[in-house]
Structures are given as C-alpha cells and as structure tokens.
N, C-alpha and C positions, 0 to 999 in steps of 0.2 A: 306721887306716892302710890304704892300698890294698895289697891282697895281691899284686896283679900289675901289670905295667906297662900292660896294656890298661885296667884300671880307672882307673889314674892319669890316662892320656891322655883317657879319656872324660869325666872329671870336670873336668880343667883345660885340656885342649886338644881339644874336641870337633871332629868333622868338619863340613863345610859344611852338610850336610843337617840335622844336629842344631841348628846355629846358626839356620838358617832356620825350623825348627819352633818353636824357643823365641821368636824374634822375632814369629812369627805368633800364638802363644799370648798373648804380652804385648799385641800390638795388639788382639786380640779382647777380652781382659780389660778394656783401657782403654775400648773402645767400649761394652762391657756396662755398666761403671761409669757412663759418661756417660749412656746411655739410662736406667739405673736412677734416676739423679739427676733427669733430665728428667721421668720418670714420677712421681716423688715431687712435683716441683713442680706437675705437672698435677693430681694428686690433691688437693694442697692448694688450688689455684685452684678446682677443682670444689667442694670442700667449702665454701670461702668464698662462692662464688656461690650454692650451695644454701642456706646460712644467710641470705644477703641476700634471696634470693627468698622464703623462708619468712617473713622479717621484714616483707614488704610485705602490708598488709591488703587483700584484694580489695574493689573498689568495688561496692557493692550497686546493681544496675541495676533500675529499675522501668519496666515497659511502660506507656505512656500512649497512649490512643486519640487519634489526630490529628484536629484539627478540620477540617471541610469547608472548602476554599478558598472565598473569597468571589468570586473572579473567575469569571464565567460563561463557560464555553467552549461552542462550537457544534459539533455533529456534522454534517458536510456529506456528503450522499449525492448522487453524480453518476449520474443515470439517462440513458442514451443508447442509441440503436440497438437498440430492443427488437424491432423487425420482427415485431410480432404479426400472425399470419396466414400467415407464411412456413412452408413445409414443406420439410424437408431429410431425405432418406432416408439411412440409414446406409451402404447399399451404394454410394450415389453418391459418397461421400467416403471410401471404403475404411475405414469404421468409425471415422473420427475424431470422429463425433458424429451426432446427429440432432436435429431440431427440429420442433415443431408447437405449436399453441395450448395443448395440454395440458401439454407440456414447459415452455412459457413460464410458465404459471401455477405450476407446481411450483417453477421456479427463482426466481420472484419471492417466493414464500412462504418459500423457504429463505433468500433474501437478507434478507428482513425479520427472520427469526430470528437471522441473523448480526449484523445491526445492533443488535438489542436486547441480545444476549449481550455483544457487544464494548463497548457503552455501559455496561452494568452493571459490567463489569470495570474500565473506565477510571474509573468513578465512585469507585473506591477512593482515587483520588488527585486527581480533578478534579471540579469542579462543572459538570455538563453538563445543563442544563435544556431546551436548545433543539436541535431537529433542523431542518436547512435542506436541502431537496431542490432540486437544480438539474437540469432536463431540457433536453437540447440536441438533441432531435428524432429523426426516423426512428422514431416510436413504432409505425408499422405497416409492413407489407411494401409495400403500395401496388400500383398496376398500371401503373407507368411503362414496363415492358417487356412484350412479348408473352409472354415466358417466365413472368413472374410471374402474368399473367392466367390462364395455363393451370395452373400448379402450386400457386398459393395455396390455402389451405384454404377460403376463402370470399372474396367480393368486398370491395372497399375499404370501402364503407359499413359492412359487418358488422365488418370489422377495426377500424374506428375506434370503434365501439360497444364491442366486446370489449376493446380496449386501454384505453378510458376506465374501464370497470368494473374491470379488473385493477389499474390504478393506484389507483383509489379504494379497492379492497380492501386493497392494500399499505399505503397511508397510514392507513387506518382501523385496521389492526392495529398500526401503529407509534405512533399518537397517544396511547394511554393511558400510554405509557412516557416521555412528555415533557410538560413544562409547555406548550410551544408548538411547533408545526410550521409551517414556512413553505415553500411550493412555488413556485418560479419556473420556468415552462415556456415555452421558446422553441418557436414553431410553424412557422417557416420552415425547411424542410429539402428534401431531394431525393426521398425515397421517398414522402412524403405529398403531393406536388404534384399538382394536377389538370390541369396543362398538359403539353404534350410537352416543352417546354424550361423550365428553371428561370426564374422571374420574380422581379424585385427589388421593383417596385411592387406592393403588395398580395399579395405572395407568401406572407406569413404568414397571410392570411385565406383565400386561394384554396388551401387546403391541408387535408388530412384531419387533420393535427396540431392544427389549430384546433378541430376537432370533438372530438378526443380530450380536449384540455385542458378544454373546457367541460363535457363529460360527467363528467370527473373532479371538477371543481369542484361541479357539481350533486350528485354522489354524496356529497360531503363537506360539504354545506352545513349539516348539523345538528351538525357538530363545531365547537364554539365556539373550540377551541384551534387550529384548522387554518385557515390562510390560503392560498389559491391565487391566484397572480398570473400572468396570461397575457400573453406578449409576442409579438404577431403582427407581427414585424419581423425583418430580417436579423440583428440583434445586440441584446443587452441588457446593461446594466451593473448588476451586483448587488453591493452592499457587505455584507460579513460581517466584523465586527470591523475590524481594520486592512487586510483584504484587499478588493480591488475587482475582481471577476471580470468580464471582458468575454466574454459567452457568445455563441457562434455554432455552427452545426452543423458546419462545416468543409468542406462540398462546394465552397465558394468558392475553396479552395486546390487548384490543379491539381497532380497528382503522377503519377509513374511509377516503376517499379522499387522499390516499397515506399513507406515514409513519406517525404514531401517535407520533410525537415528544413529545407532552405534556404527552402522556401515558408512554413513556420511562422515562422521568424525574420524573413522579409521582411514577412509580414503584421503581426507585432508592430511592426515599425519603421514601416510605413505607418499603422497605427492611432495609434501614438504621435505621429507628425508631425501627423496630422489633428487630434488633440486637444491639441496643444501650446498652452500658454497658457490653457487652459480647465480650471481645477482640478476642477470638478464632473464633467468628462468623462474624467478620467484613470483609468487602471487599473493594477493590479499584475500581472495574469496573464491570458492568453488561454485560455479554457476551451472545448474542442471535443470532438466525437465523430467520426463518419463513417468513420474509418480502422480501427475494430474492434479496436484494440490499444492498451492503456493505456500512457502514457508521461508522465513528470513532469520538466519542465525548469524552470529558474529563471523563464522568461518565459512559458511556455505549458504546457498540460496536456491530455492526451488521455484519453478514457474508452474502455472496452471495448465489447462487444456482448453482448446476451443470447442471440443465436442461435448464435454461434460460426461455425465454418467451414461455408460453404455450397458448393453444387456449383460456382459460379463461382470462389470462392476456391480450391477444390481444383484446378480446371483450370489456374489460374495458379500453382500451387505454393505458395500462401499457407496458413498455418494460424493460426487465431485462436481459442484456447479461449474458451468463454463466460465472461465476467466483467464485473463492474461495480466501481466504485471509491468509496471514502469516505476522509475525513480529518477532522481536528479543527482548529478555529481558536481560538486564545487571544486574548483581547481586547487584549493588549499585545504578545505575541510572534509572533502569526500562526500559520501552519500547522504541524502536527506529526502524527505517527502516521498516515502515508498508507498505505492498505490496498488490496489487490486481492482481491476476493471471487470466487474461482473457483467457477463454478456448473455 
C-alpha cells in the first residue's frame, strides 16, 4: 500500500512529463525490438547465402595457348616529307626542334625500331607477315627557293643520293622481320622538282624524287623479299587488302590558314567523279603528305614530316612535331590500330 498520497498519485495519476517519458520509452523499445528482428532475418539470409556459395564447386580453368590467326594482316608505313638535306637551327625556332642530315638518319633508325617492336607486339594477336611502305614525296629539301640553296647542308644531287641510301638502310633493317616488304614510292612532289614551277607532264621524272627512288631500289636489289615500285606520276593507286589508296603528294591542293579541309574533301569528290563507272580505278581513301601534320579522315589521310617545324613554319606561327604514321590492314575488315610515331 502506498504510504503517502504523493506515492499513490505518482503511481496511478502521474503528471504529463512522466507520461511522455513512459511513451517515449515504449516507442524506443518497440523500435529496438523491430530492428533486432530485422537483424536476425539478415543474419539468417547471410548464413543461407554463405551455405549456398560454399556449395558451388569452382570451375577449373585451364590456360590454352591461342593458335595464330590464319588471316594475314599488313603493317602499312607511310613515309612522307623527309626533307633530307634541310638544316633547321634550334635558335631559329625558339628551341622547338632542330634538323640536319644526321638528325634525319637517327630519326629514321628510331622509326624502324618502333615499327619492329610494335609489329612484334601486335603479332601476339594477329598474323602480320607483310610490311607495305607508301612514300608520298618530298624526300629531299631541294633547291626550289633561294633560301634553301643557301641553308641546305649540301646541293640537291647530294641530297638525293643521301636520301636514297637512308631509305635503303631503313628498309634493309626492317626486311628481316617480315616475310615480304613492298615499297610504293611516288616521285612527283614540289620540293624535289627541277623546274621553277610544278609541272604535270613528266613531273615525276624531272624530279629528284625519281633519283631517290631508283637509288633506294638499287640499294635493296639483293633483298629477294623486298619489292620497290616507282610511280613517276601525279598519283598512284595502291591496293592493300580491301583498301585502295590513291596516293598523291598533296601540293596540288591549295590552302591557307592551316589545313584546307574543304580542299581535301573537294579533291576526293573530284577524283571520285573522274573515276566513276571504272571499277579498277576506284579508291577507298586519298593518301597525302605535304602539310606536315598527320590527320585521319574517313575519305582522306595525311602524313607527318621527318623534319618538324622549320624557320618558315615558325615565322607563320605553325608547329609540326616530327612524326610519321603507320597502321594495319586486315584482309576482311580493313584498317585498324592507326599510330603516330613521334620522332
């Protein structure tokens, strides 16, 4: 029995604060019970999943060496705008680069090493027995401007001989790594010409590029696996797998304020119309150099330059790091793995 009236009231008629606290305690107790029950369910689910996972026997995987694909792919190397004989002093271009015949030889040697290493890497997944080299001109610096006559390392005839030997050395170093090497060299360009203005008729023969190509072919004459094909004309059509490259140097396309993209597309359209209805003259892509900066479009492709930025480029605010390009051609699917080789 309650001894006092206060004890009786606190038990049977508590004040508002006590009522609130008791309700809060009951609410928290209910929440705790609910969470405890949910935790129990989660633990049961986890235990059942663990038992199910343990019951699955892991599949034994065995590594198998993949067989070499039978489809023969081609590694295509685009050589353009070598400008052998040109001299670029570093201080003339604010240190953006320098160029000389010695630098050219080192860069070509390094380029050959890159081609071999990349081909060996790609052979882990592809069958690549063939190297195809496409040359689109300006193999020498030439003497078409008075400035070049004064600043070149040596005269144009010496440039042509030197360039022919350099290209021969490059292909000779690459040949042992391929079953077959094919070289298609276009000789009509602007830096190798022997006339004041570019000529169309016989322009590929009246050109130092013609001499370069023949010296290169003579240098490689004892390599039975190497074929050098010389194209002394404005353009040449070369088929590689499903691709049909229409090669030209690119000086035929006029441009200003950078690369003339409209000019490239317009030339593609002109050539397509000219060859319309003649299946053996059709092409899949226009391949050019001249503009010293590589670019790859659906209908045309540009190569880089071995020399990089020269004094004239620098004076115009242009910068072209020395580089060449290569890619692969699958016999069914066409081009893949397009590369820029920074030199």
